[in-house]
N, C-alpha and C positions, 0 to 999 in steps of 0.2 A: 518244277518239280520231276519234268521229264527229262533236263539235262542235269540233275544231280542222280537220278536212277540211272542213267550212262555210265557214271564214274564207276570206276573199279571201287570194290569193297572196300580195301585198304585206303583209298584217298578219302573215303567217307568216313572211314573210322578215324582217320587223323584229323579230320575238320571237326568232328564231334568232340575230339580230345580236347580240341583249344576252345571251345565253348565252356561257360560255366556248366558244372554237372547240371543243376536246375533245369537251363536251357535245353541242354543235351539229351537228356532222359525226356522233357517234351515231345522231341520229334519221335519217339518210340510211338506216339498215337496215329502217325501220319501214314503207317504201313507198315506190315509185319516185317518187309525186310528191314528197314530201319529199327524195328524193335530189337533184330536180330543182330543187327549191326552194333547196336548200342551195348549190348551184351560183352564186346570185345573191346570197348574205347579204354586204353591202357592207363589214362589219367583221369583222378577222380579229386573234387576240389569242394570240400563242403564247408562253408561259412555259415553261420545263423544267422549273423547280422544280415547278410545279404538276402537270405529265404524270407527273414523274418520283416524285411523293411524296418528297420529299428525306428519305430516312430515312439515317441514316448508313452512309456508305460505299456506297449505292446507285449513286450515279454511276459509281463505278468497275467493277461487274458487267458482264459483257461482254454486248454487246446491248442493253441499255438506252439508254444514247444513241443507238445505231444505230436504235432503234425511235421514239425521237422525231424524229430527221431525216426518216426514210420516211415519218412520219406529215404533216409539214409537205409533203413531197413531194406525197403522195396528195392532200391538201386542196387546195394549188395547182393541180394538173393536174386536178381534178376541177373548179375553177373555169374552168379555161379562160382565154380572153379576156374575161372578162365585167367591167364596170366594177366598182372599189374604191373604198372611202371612207376607210376607216382600216386602218393595219396596223402592229401592235404586236410587238415582238419581245424578250424578255429572255431571254438565254442564259448562260451561262458557260464555263469552259474543258472542251474534249472535243467542244464541237460543231465541225463542220468550217467555218473560216472562208471557204472557197470555196464551199460551199453557201450560207452566209449571203449572200455576194454575189449569187449567182443567186435567192435568194427575193426581195433587195431589187429586185434588176433587173427582177424579174418585174411585181411591184406598180408600179413604175414605170411600166412600158410600159401597163399598163392604168389608167393615171392616176389614180392613189393622192394624196388631198390632205392626208392627216394621217398623218406618220410619226413612230414612237415606237420606236428603236434602243437599246437597252442591253444592251452586249456585255462582259461581264467576262472578258476571256481574261488568259490570263498573260504571253501575247507580244502584241505591239503590233498593232493592227488598224487599217487605213485605212478609212474609210467610202468606197465605190465613187465613182467620177468621175460617173458618171450621176445621182446626187444633186444633184450642183453646177448641174446645167442642167436640172433639171425644169421643164419648163412649168406644172404641174398644183399642185404643192408649195404648200399654205398654210400648214403646220404643221409644223416640225421641231423633234423632243424627242430627244435622243442625247446619250449618256456612258459613264461609267464605264472611262475610259483609253483611248478612241477616238481617231483623230487623221485630221487633212483634208490630208494628206501630196499625195495622188494627186487632189486636186483642183487646175486648172489656173488661168491668168489670165482664163481666157474663162468662168469662173463666172457663171451670170446665173438668178436665180430671181425671177422678174417674179411670181408670185402670192404669195409668200411673206409673212405676217403676222405669223406667231408663229416664233421662234427660241430654244430653251431648249438651253443647251450646259452640259454638267455633267464637269469633269474631261477636258477636250478638248485635245489638243495642234495649235497653229497651227505652220505652217512661218514663216519669217521673211517678212514683209510681207504675209501672206495675211489677217489681220486687216482691213488698210486696203483690201485688194481685196474683200473679204467684203460689208462693211457698201453700199459702192457698187453692188454686184450685187444688193441687196434693195431695189428702188425704192420698194415699199410697205409695208415692214417697220414695225409699229407696237408688237411685245413683244418686248423682248431679254431674257434671262436667262443672265448669264455665272459660272457658279459654279465654283471651285477651279480655275481655268484655270491651262493651263502655257504659260505666254507663252515666245516666243524672242525678242522683240524688247523691250527694255528700256524704250523710250518709245512710249506709244500714243496714237491721237487716234481717240477714239468720236465719228463724225460720222455722222449720219442726220436729213434735215429731216423724214423721214415717222414716225419714231419717237415714241412715246407713253408708254411704260410702259417701265422699266428696273430690272432687278435685277443687283448686282455684289456677291459673297459671295467673299471670299478669307481664307485664313488666314494665307498667306506674305508678301503684302505685295511682290512680287517686282518690280512694275516701278518703275522710275525715276520718269517724269512721266507724267501722266495728263490729257487734255485730252476736254472735254465739249463737244461742239458738235452741240447737239440743240435746236434752237429751239421745238419743238413738243411736247417732252416735258412730260407733266403729273403723272407719278408716279415717284419716285425711292427704290430701297431700296439703300443703300449700307453695306456691310459690309467694311472692310479697315485697312491701315495707312495712315497718312498719308503721301501719295506725296512724292516729293523736289521735284516742283514741279506747280501745276495751269495752266500758260501759259493756257489757252482754258477760261472757264467760261460756255457760253451756254446760258443755261435759262432762259429770259425767258417761258416758259408755265407754270414747274413750279407744281402745285397742293398735291400733297403729298410730304412728305419723312421717310424713315426712315432714319436715319443711326445708325452705330457705328463710331467711327473711333479705333483706338489708335496710340500713339506709340513707335517705338523711341528708346533712347539715342542713336544716331550721328544722329539728324534734329531733336533737340530746338531745336538752335541756328537752324535755320530755319525750325522749326516754326510760329513767329507769323504769319510774312509769309505762309506756304502755307494755313494754317487761317483767315487772314482771306481770300484769294481765292476759297478754296470756299464759305464762308458767305456771302460777298457776292455769289456768283454766283448763291446760291439762296436770297436774302433775299425774293424775291417771292410764295413758298408761302404758303399759307392755314394747313396744318397740319403740325406738326412733332411727330416721336415722338424722341426724343434718348437715346442709352444713357447709364449711368453711367460709363464710361470716355470717352466723346463730351463729356459735361457736364463732366468736369474738363480735358480737351484744351482746351475752348471757352475755358477761363480765360487761355488764354495771349494770346487778342484781346480782354482786357476793355478795353484802353485804344483800342482801333479797333472795337468790335463794332458791325456795320453795323444801322439801324433796319430791322425786320421790319415794314413797313408795312401788308401784308395778313395777317398773322397773327394768327387769331381761336381754334386748337386748339392747345395747346401740352402733348405728352405727355412726362416725365422721368421715368426712372428711376433712383432713388436706392440708393446702398448705404453702407455704415459706413466703408469704406475711401476713399471720395472725399469730397471736400470741395464747398461750394456757392459758391466763390469766385466762380462768375458769374451766379449767379442775380439780385444785386442791378440788374446792369445790363442783363441779359437782360430781365426784369421792364419795367424802364423804358423799353426799345426796343423794346417789342411795344403800340403805342398802340391797338389794334384787339383787344387778347385778350380773349375772352369766356369760353374753358374751360380750366380749368388741371387737369391729372391728373397728380398726382403718385405715382409708385411706390414709396411708401416715405417718410418722414421722416426717418430716421434718417442722421446723415451725421458726415464726420469735421469736428470743430466747429476753424474757425481765427477768427483776427480779422479774415478778408475776407468772411465770411459777409454781412456789415455787419448793419442790421436786419430782413432779411427775416426773421429768426428770432430767437428771443429766447435762445439756449445761451449768450451772453455779456452779462451786465446793462450797459445802456446808459442814459445820462441820458435820450437821443431815441431813443425806440424808434419803429417801423413807419414813418419819413419815407418809404422807397422804396415800401413798399405804398399809403401814401396816395395815391399819383398812379396806382396800378394800376388799369386799368378793368374788371378780371376781375369776371363775374358769377356763374361758376361754379368750386367745387374740387371735385375727387375724390381722396380720400386712400385708396391702395389698400395691403394689406399691413398694417394698423395693428395693432400688436402689445399695446396698452394699457399702454404705458409712462407714468410721470408727464412725461417729456420730451415725447413724441409730444402727450399730451395740452394740455400748456403752448402747444406750437407751434400746435394748432389753434385753443386762445383766440387766440393772437398773430393767427392770419390772420382771425377772426372780428371782432377788436378793430380792426382798420387797415385793413380792405380795404373802404372806403366803399361800393362796388358791387355786393358778393357779395350775390347773391340765395340762391343754394342751393349746400350744402356736404354731401358725402356722403362716410362713412366706412365701408371695408369691410374685414373680416377674411379672411385666407385660412386657410380650414379646413385646411389641409396645413402652414402655417408655424406653428412655435412660437410660443406668445404666454403673456402671464402671466394669462389668462383661465383656465388648467387651475387655479390657485391659488383655492381656495374662496372665495366671495363677492367676487372680484377683479371680475367684470363689474357686480355691483350695485352695488360702488365707484365704477368709472369712470361707469357712469352717473349716478350721483348727484352727483359732483363736476360732470358738463357740465350736469347739470339745474339744480343750485345756479347755476353761471355764468349759465346762460340767463336764470335770475329775477335777477340784479343786474347783468346786462348792459345796456348802453343802446342796444345791437343787438335788435330785436324779431324773435324765431325762434321757429321751431316746431321742436318735438323727436318724432321718430317713429320706433317701431321697426317698421321693414319686413319683418323677418326676423331669425331667429337670428344673432347677432354682426353685425348690419347698422344704421346709423343714417343718419338723413338730415335735416338742417335745412333748412326752407324761410323766408325773410323773408318776415314778413306785408306 
């Protein structure tokens, strides 16, 4: 205690702000000085599950939730009007929504800049109007069934740079009002949103990072008008249409798009519109289902002139129909990451793989500029081994090949001496190949080849 008492006040306040609020508050009983210092702690974090130690049925015991709410009241009263930087609140059914409103308004009056609000109530809960006109908020992270119905057309958040919304309900037209009200917004995440409007336009000249995740795909049309966006993470069903796709500054894309039966007839044009709009990105991460959806626009696939890193996950149920043209349309490709080699064999895989015997092998690979290939999830099958040989044979610029075995996945290496058999096969191939490669064991079940 003597050592702590000798520390400068600002250092002690910083230490207290790193503790859970319940523990930081308990230090105020140690000395009057600590009570004074706690009043100026800039970060508060209230989680009723931490406070209540969620034993089965404890939430329902008389007085437990009242004790939690009284604790929050006391802490806020102790701090008075002192400035606050971060306020985090995570509560569930049983906590009084009216008191939640008062707590939020309290920290807003004190100039809070980072607000994390997760209310898991059985009834609907509307975020207070005061949030929508805050002049100090820099980050708002909220969700779990809240809505914005109380926010008016006068919403304005001039300092907001990060907005994370999870399972939030919008009123009709509110989304179109919200984005213009955030003139410096740079990061936006929309997770499992509850949309009221069928057609939406996401328009923001300041936005740089965007994440959209939806299981339902309830939108009709969706437009992207974000000319300065550099990162897009898009997980959804293919929309009915993409009228505007303005993503000219995009650098990295993670995309997972599924297709419903009722939209197949128009999917070709819609998929083309979306991929044409994101064609300038340098790095792509493509899910298995998206890879198959992409095969719908093979005849009109755009050229990805800036793409240098391509990450494709593959599963047995999906084919590689899009692979030949995709590799052909990536003239600057340097690194290819394949999350699995096994796939549904069809005649449309072309000569990218050797699953089907052909007279002219590897033609599409011979023009591929890729320098590095990484194969993830290698299971040690003969088919996978032959595909690795195929890439080594026909990719003329290949300098490095990595093969990774996932320890958690079932492989043939559980069979006695199978690992040695695969190693011997690849080493024998290395000796017979016209390509000069080195074989090194970097770690158990991990190989890497480097061209000399």
